[in-house]
C-alpha positions as CSV (number, residue, x, y, z in Angstrom):
1,M,-32.5,50.1,227.0
2,T,-31.4,52.6,224.4
3,I,-31.4,52.0,220.7
4,Q,-28.3,53.3,218.9
5,K,-29.4,55.0,215.7
6,T,-26.6,54.9,213.2
7,P,-27.1,55.6,209.5
8,F,-26.5,52.6,207.3
9,C,-25.8,54.7,204.3
10,R,-24.6,58.3,204.0
11,M,-23.6,60.8,201.3
12,K,-19.9,61.2,200.5
13,S,-18.7,64.3,198.7
14,D,-15.3,64.8,197.1
15,K,-14.1,68.3,196.1
16,K,-11.5,68.9,193.4
17,I,-10.4,71.9,191.4
18,V,-11.0,71.7,187.6
19,S,-9.7,74.3,185.2
20,T,-12.0,75.4,182.3
21,K,-11.4,77.8,179.4
22,R,-14.3,80.1,180.1
23,K,-14.6,80.3,183.9
24,G,-11.0,79.5,184.9
25,D,-10.5,77.2,187.9
26,I,-13.8,76.0,189.5
27,E,-14.5,73.6,192.3
28,K,-16.3,70.4,191.2
29,I,-18.1,68.3,193.8
30,N,-18.7,64.6,193.3
31,R,-21.4,63.2,195.5
32,S,-21.9,59.4,196.0
33,I,-23.7,57.2,198.4
34,V,-21.5,54.9,200.6
35,K,-22.2,52.4,203.3
36,A,-21.5,53.1,207.0
37,D,-18.0,51.6,206.7
38,G,-17.1,53.8,203.7
39,T,-17.4,51.2,200.8
40,P,-19.5,52.3,197.8
41,L,-22.9,50.8,197.1
42,E,-23.1,48.2,194.4
43,K,-26.2,48.2,192.2
44,K,-27.1,44.7,190.9
45,W,-29.2,43.9,187.8
46,Y,-32.0,41.3,188.1
47,L,-33.9,39.6,185.3
48,V,-37.5,38.7,186.0
49,D,-39.7,36.6,183.7
50,A,-43.4,37.7,184.0
51,K,-44.8,34.7,182.1
52,G,-47.8,33.3,184.0
53,V,-47.1,35.3,187.2
54,P,-50.0,37.3,188.9
55,L,-49.6,41.0,188.3
56,G,-50.0,42.1,191.9
57,R,-47.6,39.6,193.4
58,L,-45.0,40.4,190.7
59,A,-45.3,44.2,191.3
60,S,-45.0,43.9,195.0
61,R,-41.8,41.9,194.8
62,I,-40.3,44.2,192.2
63,A,-41.1,47.2,194.4
64,V,-39.2,45.7,197.3
65,I,-36.1,45.2,195.1
66,L,-36.3,48.7,193.6
67,M,-36.6,50.3,197.1
68,G,-33.7,48.1,198.4
69,K,-35.6,46.6,201.3
70,H,-34.0,43.2,200.6
71,K,-30.6,44.5,201.6
72,P,-29.2,44.6,205.2
73,Y,-28.2,48.3,204.8
74,Y,-31.6,49.6,203.7
75,T,-32.1,53.3,204.5
76,P,-35.5,54.8,203.7
77,N,-34.2,58.3,202.7
78,V,-31.5,56.9,200.3
79,D,-32.0,55.1,197.0
80,V,-30.2,51.8,197.7
81,G,-32.3,49.6,195.4
82,D,-31.2,47.5,192.4
83,F,-32.1,47.5,188.7
84,V,-34.9,45.1,187.5
85,V,-35.4,44.0,183.9
86,V,-38.8,42.4,183.3
87,I,-39.4,40.3,180.2
88,N,-42.6,38.7,178.7
89,S,-44.8,41.4,180.3
90,S,-47.5,40.7,177.7
91,E,-48.0,37.2,179.3
92,V,-48.6,38.4,182.9
93,L,-51.5,36.7,184.6
94,L,-54.6,38.6,185.6
95,T,-56.8,36.4,187.9
96,G,-60.5,36.2,188.1
97,N,-62.5,38.5,185.8
98,K,-60.0,41.3,185.9
99,L,-59.3,41.1,182.2
100,S,-62.8,42.3,181.5
101,D,-63.7,44.2,184.7
102,K,-60.5,46.1,185.5
103,F,-60.1,49.6,183.9
104,Y,-57.2,52.0,183.8
105,Y,-58.3,55.6,184.1
106,S,-56.6,58.9,182.9
107,H,-57.9,62.4,183.0
108,S,-57.1,65.3,180.7
109,G,-57.7,67.9,183.3
110,Y,-60.8,69.3,181.5
111,P,-64.4,68.7,182.6
112,G,-65.6,65.4,181.2
113,G,-62.1,64.5,180.1
114,I,-61.8,61.1,181.9
115,K,-60.8,58.2,179.7
116,S,-60.9,54.5,180.6
117,V,-59.1,51.6,179.0
118,P,-60.0,48.0,179.9
119,A,-57.2,45.7,181.0
120,S,-57.6,43.5,178.0
121,Q,-57.0,46.4,175.6
122,M,-54.1,47.7,177.8
123,R,-52.6,44.2,177.7
124,K,-52.6,44.1,173.9
125,K,-51.4,47.6,173.2
126,H,-49.2,48.6,176.2
127,P,-48.3,45.5,178.3
128,E,-45.2,47.4,179.7
129,K,-47.4,50.1,181.1
130,M,-49.5,47.6,183.1
131,I,-46.5,46.5,185.1
132,K,-45.0,50.0,185.4
133,L,-48.3,51.4,186.8
134,A,-48.7,48.5,189.3
135,V,-45.1,48.9,190.6
136,R,-45.4,52.7,190.7
137,R,-48.4,52.5,192.9
138,M,-46.5,50.2,195.4
139,L,-43.5,52.6,195.7
140,P,-43.4,55.3,198.4
141,K,-45.2,58.5,197.5
142,N,-42.1,60.8,197.7
143,T,-39.4,62.3,195.5
144,L,-37.3,59.0,195.6
145,A,-40.1,57.1,193.8
146,H,-39.2,58.6,190.4
147,R,-35.6,57.6,190.8
148,M,-36.6,54.1,191.8
149,L,-39.0,53.7,188.9
150,K,-36.2,54.7,186.4
151,K,-34.4,51.5,187.5
152,L,-37.3,49.4,186.2
153,K,-37.0,48.2,182.6
154,V,-40.0,46.4,181.1
155,Y,-40.2,44.6,177.8
156,A,-43.2,42.9,176.2
157,G,-41.2,40.0,174.6
158,P,-38.4,37.7,175.7
159,E,-35.6,40.0,174.3
160,H,-34.1,42.9,176.2
161,K,-31.2,45.3,175.5
162,H,-29.4,45.0,178.9
163,S,-27.3,41.9,178.3
164,A,-24.1,44.0,178.8
165,Q,-25.1,44.5,182.4
166,K,-25.3,40.7,182.9
167,P,-28.6,40.6,184.8
168,E,-29.0,37.8,187.3
169,P,-32.2,35.8,186.6
170,I,-34.3,35.4,189.7
171,E,-37.7,33.8,190.3
172,L,-39.8,36.1,192.5
173,V,-43.0,34.1,192.6
174,R,-43.2,30.4,192.6
């Protein structure tokens, strides 16, 4: 039995000649990602409420949406994921004693330059950073991860500035 390997998504490039004042006529290449049948990819916007949801479960479900693994035409080497807007990140749930025992570390690069911030302090000052760090560590460790993380928008309160994109509210964790 042979398995047919066909790409689900591929790059499409269109060339056209554009005239400019300085360089004259130049060739401009537009690249886009299309499905196997030639239709362009649609990026959806999702709205997630983080109020009372455990941090790890929320982050793992968000990472799946950002990577595009929930779509039937998922391709690992192409960014096919959707946008995610997270609200109420200051009310995300940390189970057990993690509020006092969990630390976030950063290093300046100099000897003795390690800094640690407890999760309780991080939750008060930078609740958006808690979710972004958790999601970033669940994304693949390659060059696509930066592009995927740019599609994550996190806000501490219930208001966000992406209402023009009409994000679809979804409940990731019950």
